[in-house]
C-alpha positions as CSV (number, residue, x, y, z in Angstrom):
1,X,17.3,16.6,17.4
2,X,17.9,18.8,15.2
3,X,19.4,18.9,11.6
4,X,22.2,21.4,10.5
5,X,19.7,22.8,7.8
6,X,16.0,24.4,7.5
7,X,15.8,25.2,4.1
8,X,14.4,23.7,1.1
9,X,17.0,23.3,-1.7
10,X,14.5,22.4,-4.3
11,X,12.8,26.0,-3.9
12,X,13.1,28.2,-7.4
13,X,12.9,25.0,-9.4
14,X,9.7,23.2,-10.8
15,X,9.8,20.9,-7.8
16,X,9.7,24.0,-5.5
17,X,8.0,23.6,-2.3
18,X,7.5,26.5,0.5
19,X,9.8,26.7,3.2
20,X,6.9,27.6,4.9
21,X,5.0,24.4,4.7
22,X,5.1,22.4,7.4
23,X,3.7,25.2,9.7
24,X,1.2,26.2,6.8
25,X,-0.7,22.2,6.7
26,X,0.5,21.4,10.6
27,X,-3.0,22.0,11.6
28,X,-5.5,22.1,8.5
29,X,-8.1,20.0,7.4
30,X,-8.8,18.4,4.2
31,X,-10.3,21.0,1.9
32,X,-7.5,23.5,3.5
33,X,-4.6,21.7,2.8
34,X,-5.6,20.7,-0.8
35,X,-5.8,24.3,-1.3
36,X,-2.2,25.1,0.4
37,X,-0.9,22.1,-1.8
38,X,-2.3,23.3,-4.9
39,X,0.5,26.1,-4.7
40,X,3.0,24.5,-3.3
41,X,4.4,23.2,-6.5
42,X,3.7,22.9,-10.7
43,X,2.4,19.4,-10.1
44,X,1.1,19.1,-13.6
45,X,4.6,19.6,-14.6
46,X,5.9,16.7,-12.5
47,X,5.9,12.7,-13.5
48,X,4.7,10.0,-11.5
49,X,4.7,6.1,-12.4
50,X,1.6,6.7,-14.5
51,X,2.3,10.4,-15.9
52,X,1.5,13.7,-14.9
53,X,1.3,14.4,-11.1
54,X,-1.6,17.0,-12.1
55,X,-4.0,14.7,-9.1
56,X,-1.3,15.1,-6.3
57,X,-2.8,17.9,-4.3
58,X,-6.3,16.4,-4.2
59,X,-5.2,12.6,-3.2
60,X,-2.6,14.1,-0.4
61,X,-5.0,16.2,1.2
62,X,-7.3,13.2,1.3
63,X,-5.0,11.6,3.7
64,X,-6.2,13.9,6.0
65,X,-10.1,13.3,5.4
66,X,-12.5,11.9,7.6
67,X,-13.1,8.4,5.6
68,X,-11.2,6.3,6.5
69,X,-11.7,4.6,3.4
70,X,-10.4,7.7,1.5
71,X,-7.3,7.8,3.3
72,X,-6.6,4.3,2.7
73,X,-6.7,5.4,-0.9
74,X,-5.1,8.2,-0.4
75,X,-2.0,6.5,1.2
76,X,-2.0,3.4,-1.6
77,X,-1.7,6.3,-4.1
78,X,1.6,7.7,-2.3
79,X,2.8,3.8,-2.8
80,X,1.1,3.1,-6.4
81,X,1.8,6.2,-8.3
82,X,4.5,8.4,-6.4
83,X,6.9,5.4,-5.3
84,X,5.4,2.5,-7.4
85,X,7.8,-0.8,-6.8
86,X,10.0,1.5,-4.7
87,X,11.0,3.7,-7.8
88,X,11.3,7.4,-7.5
89,X,10.1,9.9,-10.1
90,X,10.0,13.6,-10.1
91,X,6.8,14.0,-8.0
92,X,7.9,11.8,-5.2
93,X,10.6,14.9,-4.3
94,X,7.7,17.4,-3.5
95,X,5.4,14.8,-2.3
96,X,7.8,13.3,0.2
97,X,7.9,17.2,1.6
98,X,4.4,16.7,1.7
99,X,4.1,14.3,3.6
100,X,6.5,15.3,6.1
101,X,4.7,18.4,6.5
102,X,1.4,16.4,7.4
103,X,2.9,13.9,9.8
104,X,3.0,16.5,12.8
105,X,-1.2,16.9,12.1
106,X,-3.5,15.5,14.8
107,X,-5.2,14.0,12.0
108,X,-2.6,11.8,11.2
109,X,-3.0,9.5,14.0
110,X,-6.0,8.3,12.4
111,X,-6.3,4.9,11.4
112,X,-6.3,3.3,7.9
113,X,-7.2,-0.3,6.4
114,X,-4.1,-2.4,5.9
115,X,-3.7,-6.2,5.2
116,X,-7.0,-6.3,2.6
117,X,-9.0,-4.5,4.9
118,X,-8.4,-7.3,8.3
119,X,-6.6,-4.7,10.2
120,X,-6.5,-1.2,10.7
121,X,-3.1,0.8,11.7
122,X,-2.2,4.3,12.6
123,X,-1.7,6.5,9.3
124,X,1.0,8.5,10.9
125,X,3.7,5.4,11.6
126,X,2.8,4.4,7.4
127,X,3.4,7.6,6.6
128,X,7.0,7.3,8.5
129,X,7.1,4.0,6.6
130,X,6.9,5.6,3.0
131,X,9.6,7.9,4.5
132,X,11.8,5.0,4.9
133,X,11.0,3.3,1.9
134,X,12.0,6.7,-0.2
135,X,14.8,7.1,2.1
136,X,15.7,3.7,1.1
137,X,16.3,4.0,-2.4
138,X,19.4,6.7,-1.8
139,X,21.1,4.9,0.7
140,X,24.8,4.2,0.2
141,X,23.9,0.2,-0.3
142,X,21.3,2.0,-3.1
143,X,24.5,3.4,-4.6
144,X,27.0,0.8,-4.8
145,X,24.2,-1.8,-6.3
146,X,23.3,1.1,-8.7
147,X,27.1,1.8,-10.1
148,X,27.4,-1.6,-10.2
149,X,24.9,-2.3,-12.9
150,X,25.7,1.1,-14.0
151,X,23.1,3.2,-13.2
152,X,24.5,5.5,-10.6
153,X,21.8,7.3,-8.0
154,X,24.0,10.9,-9.1
155,X,22.6,10.2,-13.1
156,X,18.7,10.2,-11.9
157,X,17.2,13.7,-11.0
158,X,14.8,12.0,-8.3
159,X,17.1,10.8,-6.4
160,X,19.9,13.9,-6.0
161,X,16.5,15.8,-5.4
162,X,15.8,13.2,-2.8
163,X,19.1,12.8,-1.6
164,X,19.1,17.0,-1.4
165,X,15.9,16.5,1.0
166,X,17.1,14.1,3.4
167,X,17.5,16.5,6.8
168,X,14.1,17.8,6.1
169,X,12.6,14.5,6.3
170,X,15.3,13.8,8.8
171,X,13.9,16.4,10.9
172,X,10.3,15.4,10.5
173,X,10.9,11.5,11.1
174,X,13.2,11.9,14.1
175,X,10.3,13.7,16.2
176,X,8.5,10.6,16.7
177,X,11.5,7.9,17.9
178,X,10.1,8.5,21.6
179,X,6.4,8.6,20.6
180,X,4.5,7.4,23.1
181,X,2.4,5.1,20.5
182,X,5.0,2.4,19.7
183,X,4.5,1.4,16.2
184,X,4.8,5.0,15.6
185,X,8.1,5.2,17.3
186,X,9.7,2.2,15.3
187,X,8.0,3.7,12.2
188,X,10.3,6.5,12.4
189,X,13.0,5.0,13.8
190,X,12.8,2.8,10.4
191,X,12.6,6.1,8.5
192,X,15.7,7.7,10.0
193,X,18.4,4.8,9.8
194,X,18.3,5.3,5.9
195,X,18.1,9.1,5.9
196,X,21.2,8.9,7.8
197,X,23.8,8.1,5.5
198,X,23.6,11.6,4.6
199,X,27.2,13.2,5.3
200,X,25.2,16.3,6.8
201,X,23.7,13.9,9.4
202,X,26.2,11.7,10.3
203,X,26.7,13.3,13.7
204,X,22.9,11.9,14.8
205,X,23.5,8.3,14.6
206,X,24.5,8.4,18.0
207,X,21.9,9.7,19.9
208,X,19.6,7.0,17.8
209,X,21.4,4.1,18.8
210,X,20.1,3.6,22.0
211,X,16.4,3.8,20.6
212,X,17.8,1.2,18.0
213,X,18.5,-0.8,20.3
214,X,15.8,-0.8,23.0
215,X,13.0,-0.2,20.5
216,X,13.4,-1.4,16.7
217,X,15.5,-4.0,18.0
218,X,13.0,-5.9,20.2
219,X,10.1,-5.0,18.3
220,X,7.5,-8.0,17.2
221,X,8.3,-7.1,13.9
222,X,11.6,-9.7,12.5
223,X,12.2,-7.0,9.6
224,X,12.5,-4.2,12.3
225,X,15.2,-6.1,14.6
226,X,17.1,-6.9,11.1
227,X,17.0,-3.4,10.3
228,X,18.4,-2.7,14.1
229,X,20.8,-5.6,13.7
230,X,22.1,-4.2,10.3
231,X,22.3,-0.4,11.4
232,X,24.0,-1.2,14.4
233,X,27.1,-3.3,12.4
234,X,27.0,-0.8,9.7
235,X,27.8,1.8,12.1
236,X,30.5,-0.3,13.8
237,X,28.5,-0.7,16.7
238,X,27.4,-3.2,19.2
239,X,24.6,-5.6,18.3
240,X,24.9,-8.5,20.5
241,X,21.8,-9.7,22.0
242,X,19.6,-8.3,19.8
243,X,17.5,-11.1,17.8
244,X,16.7,-11.3,14.0
245,X,14.8,-13.4,12.1
246,X,14.7,-17.0,13.3
247,X,13.4,-19.4,10.6
248,X,15.4,-18.9,7.4
249,X,12.9,-19.5,5.4
250,X,9.8,-17.7,6.4
251,X,9.9,-14.8,4.0
252,X,6.6,-13.2,4.7
253,X,4.2,-12.8,7.5
254,X,2.0,-11.6,9.4
255,X,4.0,-8.3,10.8
256,X,5.2,-7.6,7.1
257,X,5.6,-4.0,6.7
258,X,2.8,-2.2,4.0
259,X,3.8,-3.3,0.9
260,X,3.1,-1.5,-2.4
261,X,1.7,-4.8,-4.2
262,X,-0.8,-5.5,-0.9
263,X,-3.6,-3.1,-2.5
264,X,-5.3,-3.4,-5.9
265,X,-4.9,0.3,-7.9
266,X,-7.4,2.4,-7.3
267,X,-8.5,2.9,-11.3
268,X,-10.1,6.5,-10.6
269,X,-7.6,8.5,-11.6
270,X,-6.9,7.3,-15.0
271,X,-4.5,4.5,-14.3
272,X,-5.3,0.9,-14.3
273,X,-2.4,-1.4,-15.3
274,X,1.5,-0.8,-13.6
275,X,4.2,0.0,-15.9
276,X,6.3,-2.9,-17.2
277,X,8.9,-2.3,-15.2
């Protein structure tokens, strides 16, 4: 499945990321990826939750590190600094393109720690969940909420920029909806669904519906089953037979997806306290 646009709409701006980036880092190791990312955009001029994103190339490259602890901290950085509390920042935009570019790298099938180091999970699945979280911030539903509180997405430049790159993010995520690793396939679908609010991508919904029913709709994670039901209902499709959360009082369980607040903040890069929002 392909999209209608392969260009990077941010080229020529301070957020610019080379259109050749996916090809450039698809197979590189950590050190080589760092050198490419360092030149990919003007990170020092971009902000994340704690100020300048000057350290972003190093931390993003560490997603491919040999050491699992280093990889886990790099994933934490995506959540805590670049997308803290589901907020979009200037640096979130090129970071999202970088994460999408890194996905095909075979090193992303390595594991990272989860649930306070009690379990390990596939990095690729976690990166797809991160893309899903970024995409959720600019959906039609998010726009309704923002309009209601008087802060439309069109007035927030990072949101506008994320919306512009949705075709690129979709192209990266949809490649894994049929992955043999079920957690990866489910994560890919969770990323594709919010991206398909983009008017340029609406025609791809039909192709995803069988997988939503058969894979996401039968997931062991109740959150994924709920997402499948919501997506099908929103798209005017039949969700009969799919079962969501059986216990209405169960808000948190062992299969909860990665939560930004579930891990301690790494203070090694100059930040120690979350911002007041």
